[in-house]
C-alpha positions, 0 to 999 in steps of 0.5 A, spaced: 708 267 821 702 270 823 699 275 818 701 282 820 695 287 820 696 295 821 690 299 824 690 306 823 686 310 829 684 307 835 676 309 835 671 304 836 671 301 830 679 300 830 679 298 837 674 292 835 678 290 829 684 290 833 681 285 839 677 280 834 683 280 830 688 279 835 684 274 838 684 270 832 692 270 832 694 275 828 699 280 829 696 287 830 699 293 831 694 299 832 697 307 831 693 312 834 695 320 833 692 322 840 695 320 847 689 315 848 684 311 845 677 313 843 677 317 837 671 321 837 670 319 844 675 323 848 675 327 854 677 334 854 680 338 860 675 343 863 677 347 870 679 341 875 676 336 871 675 332 864 668 332 860 666 327 855 667 331 848 664 326 844 658 321 844 654 320 850 649 315 848 650 308 849 645 303 846 645 296 843 649 293 849 649 286 846 654 288 840 659 289 846 657 283 850 658 279 844 665 282 842 668 281 849 665 274 849 669 272 842 675 274 846 673 269 851 672 275 856 665 278 859 664 285 859 661 286 866 668 284 868 671 290 865 666 296 866 660 297 870 654 298 865 647 299 868 640 300 864 637 307 864 630 307 866 629 314 863 631 314 856 631 322 855 627 328 858 624 333 852 622 340 854 619 345 849 617 350 855 617 351 862 611 347 863 612 342 857 616 336 859 616 329 857 620 323 859 621 317 855 622 310 859 625 304 858 618 301 859 615 302 853 608 302 856 610 307 861 612 311 855 605 310 852 602 313 858 607 319 859 605 321 852 598 320 853 598 324 859 602 329 855 598 330 848 592 325 849 589 318 848 590 319 840 598 320 841 599 314 845 595 310 840 600 313 835 606 312 839 604 304 840 603 304 832 610 308 831 614 303 836 611 297 832 613 300 825 620 302 828 621 295 830 619 292 824 624 296 820 629 294 825 628 287 824 627 287 817 634 290 816 638 288 822 641 281 819 641 283 811 644 290 812 646 292 819 650 286 820 652 284 813 657 288 808 654 294 804 650 292 798 646 295 793 638 295 793 638 289 788 642 285 793 639 287 799 632 285 796 635 278 795 638 278 802 631 279 805 628 275 800 624 276 794 618 272 797 618 277 803 615 283 798 611 286 804 618 287 808 621 290 802 615 295 802 615 296 810 622 299 810 619 305 807 626 308 804 622 313 799 618 317 804 621 322 809 621 321 816 618 327 817 612 325 813 611 318 816 611 321 823 605 325 821 601 319 820 603 317 827 602 324 830 598 330 829 602 334 835 608 337 832 612 336 838 612 329 838 614 329 830 620 333 833 621 328 838 622 322 834 624 326 828 630 328 832 633 321 831 635 323 824 640 327 828 643 321 831 646 320 824 647 327 822 641 328 818 635 332 817 628 329 819 625 333 813 630 329 808 632 323 811 628 316 809 623 314 814 627 308 814 631 311 820 625 310 825 629 304 826 633 308 831 627 310 835 627 302 836 634 301 838 634 306 843 627 304 846 631 297 847 635 300 852 640 306 853 645 304 858 649 308 863 657 307 864 661 308 870 666 313 867 662 315 861 664 313 854 671 313 855 671 307 859 668 303 854 674 305 849 679 304 855 676 297 856 676 295 848 683 298 848 685 293 854 681 287 851 685 288 845 692 289 848 690 282 852 689 279 846 696 281 844 695 287 840 700 293 840 699 300 841 703 306 838 700 312 841 702 319 839 704 317 832 701 319 826 701 315 819 703 319 814 701 314 808 699 307 806 704 303 802 702 298 797 706 293 792 703 289 787 697 293 787 695 291 795 696 294 801 703 293 804 704 297 811 704 304 813 709 310 814 709 314 820 710 321 820 716 320 823 719 316 818 718 309 821 715 304 816 711 298 819 710 292 814 703 289 814 699 284 810 693 288 811 691 295 813 685 297 816 683 305 816 679 307 822 678 314 819 673 318 815 673 316 808 673 323 806 680 323 809 682 318 805 679 320 799 683 327 800 689 324 800 690 324 808 694 318 808 697 319 801 695 317 794 694 310 795 688 312 800 685 317 795 685 311 790 682 307 795 675 310 796 670 314 792 670 322 794 663 325 795 661 333 795 661 337 801 653 338 800 653 331 802 656 331 809 652 330 815 651 335 820 657 338 825 656 341 831 657 347 836 659 344 843 660 347 850 664 343 855 663 346 862 662 345 869 656 349 872 650 349 877 643 348 874 637 351 876 630 351 875 628 345 870 631 338 873 635 335 868 636 327 867 642 324 864 640 326 857 635 332 855 633 335 849 630 342 849 626 343 842 626 350 838 619 352 836 620 352 829 623 345 827 623 347 819 626 354 820 632 350 824 633 345 819 632 350 813 638 355 816 642 348 817 641 347 809 643 354 808 650 353 811 648 357 818 648 355 825 640 356 827 637 362 829 633 358 834 636 352 835 634 346 839 639 344 844 642 337 847 644 337 854 648 331 857 648 331 864 654 327 865 654 326 873 646 325 873 644 318 875 637 315 876 634 319 881 640 323 883 642 330 883 649 332 884 651 336 890 654 342 887 657 343 880 656 338 875 659 336 868 655 338 862 656 337 855 651 341 851 650 341 843 647 345 838 647 342 831 651 346 826 653 345 818 659 342 816 663 348 814 669 348 818 674 347 812 671 354 809 669 358 815 673 360 821 668 361 827 670 368 830 669 370 837 663 374 836 660 368 832 661 363 838 658 369 843 652 369 839 651 362 838 652 361 846 647 367 847 642 363 843 643 356 846 642 360 853 636 363 851 633 356 849 635 353 856 632 359 859 625 358 855 625 351 857 626 353 865 633 351 865 639 356 867 646 355 869 651 358 873 658 356 870 663 355 875 669 354 870 670 357 863 667 352 858 671 349 852 667 351 846 668 347 840 666 349 833 666 346 826 672 349 825 675 345 831 672 339 829 675 340 822 682 340 825 681 334 829 678 330 823 681 333 817 678 333 810 671 333 813 669 340 814 667 338 821 662 333 819 661 328 825 657 322 822 660 322 815 655 322 809 648 325 811 643 320 810 639 324 806 635 320 800 633 313 799 640 311 796 644 314 802 645 308 806 648 304 800 653 310 798 657 309 805 664 306 804 664 299 805 669 295 809 673 293 803 676 299 798 678 299 791 685 297 794 686 289 796 688 289 803 686 296 805 679 296 809 675 301 812 672 302 819 668 307 823 662 311 824 663 314 817 663 307 814 657 302 813 653 301 817 653 308 819 654 313 825 654 311 832 658 307 837 654 300 836 654 301 829 662 303 829 663 297 833 659 293 827 664 296 822 670 294 826 667 287 826 665 287 818 672 290 817 675 284 821 671 279 818 672 281 811 680 281 812 680 274 815 676 272 809 680 275 804 687 273 807 684 266 807 686 266 814 687 259 818 689 262 824 686 258 830 683 263 835 686 263 842 680 263 845 673 263 841 671 263 834 671 270 831 663 270 828 662 274 822 655 276 825 650 276 831 644 278 833 643 284 837 636 283 839 637 279 845 635 283 851 639 284 858 637 285 865 641 287 871 648 285 869 647 279 866 646 279 858 643 273 854 648 271 849 647 272 841 647 267 836 653 267 832 655 265 824 661 264 821 666 269 818 666 265 812 659 265 811 658 273 812 663 279 810 660 280 816 644 307 826 646 313 838 
């Protein structure tokens, strides 16, 4: 009989685990409390349409190419994906605008025209350093099991002392950006990458420069948005034999003999299993959200270590003034004050604003109203503070003031849906609304994220709040890690229906058009395996 696996949660990590384990012949059942797959990737009704209410930036396409290949499929047969020429548009005022491009030489030229020749040279040096950090950490950390510093040093190689120094974990991102850019606007631009994992550039390690390299390697546009990727992964898993139970919540995880043996659903039904993967924030496990077993399985952390939350506006609107790209960042005039407010548990008085224009394509503008997701960073206080209508109105005014200061005005055509940390806490209990798990503050933060294995044999974790970190591709890698760890621990000899399930892969392959070069693969046994 094939080993039985229950996966809690149809977020990206759970979907990837389901597809890969089913492809290896395991009996997989996935239970999801929502009616659709995706987890934080979800669509919210607004007016007469639906607007993406979760992640919007898709990078590291090669991770997903490999997942589909491991299941004997091709990503391009399931969704339409194309490379964006403009990575993001950045504005500080009506007259200060800077685009970054898929072509790094074009980005350097744009930075030179915006801030001078020294800034262009600084960008080239920054890009080279970000690439080196990524290449040092890609295999031994991002694609392998979580490890503490001595183990990481061993994986990198003690003879590669220069590489160990190069990742710069003991210096803040903001400080190191100052070595490359004298223009504070460029420090803001590249410091923003810390917020991709819900962190402050003033407290996050300079190691997070690697996120800039990930984005420079390619931002991709998906027809149908990120929800289309979640649907494609769910269909892939189902094709491999996985079964899905939507609209059902897990009440608790069961154990016997010290190991996980299945789950009890909220309705009372029991699903017996040889292993369980929890695609949920470890904070929910630690708080007893899945019963006392989960609380024993992982280590809790204090609310002060939470990542950022957000206030978001999902809307249909007509835009006037400054032209939008797909991804837009409109910066406040005082970044230190903005993050000081967040550190004090307040929504910033003068926030920076992210606008995703979901219907924008390269060189195309919607004929009428368009779907927008607008985000302002907020503290993860959703479990201790209920945002009042007055506070939401004040946040809305501040957001619109920042848009107007950057030359952008909106004529809203349908009542927007506003989501606060209180709403995110309701969706993802025990997190305070934190959207990225634990904040990446300090040199040790990345080593303190929950790994795939827990303290309970047969119980594993996956998702963007676990190792290797936040973001859609990192969540996918976490699902691969959980699947590989489970297979190794079960000692599974199940033969793949279509292809061997790798424990790791290279994400360095570059893709052009609709054809992706295949990544290198290592065995699951050799490896237990941030936007």
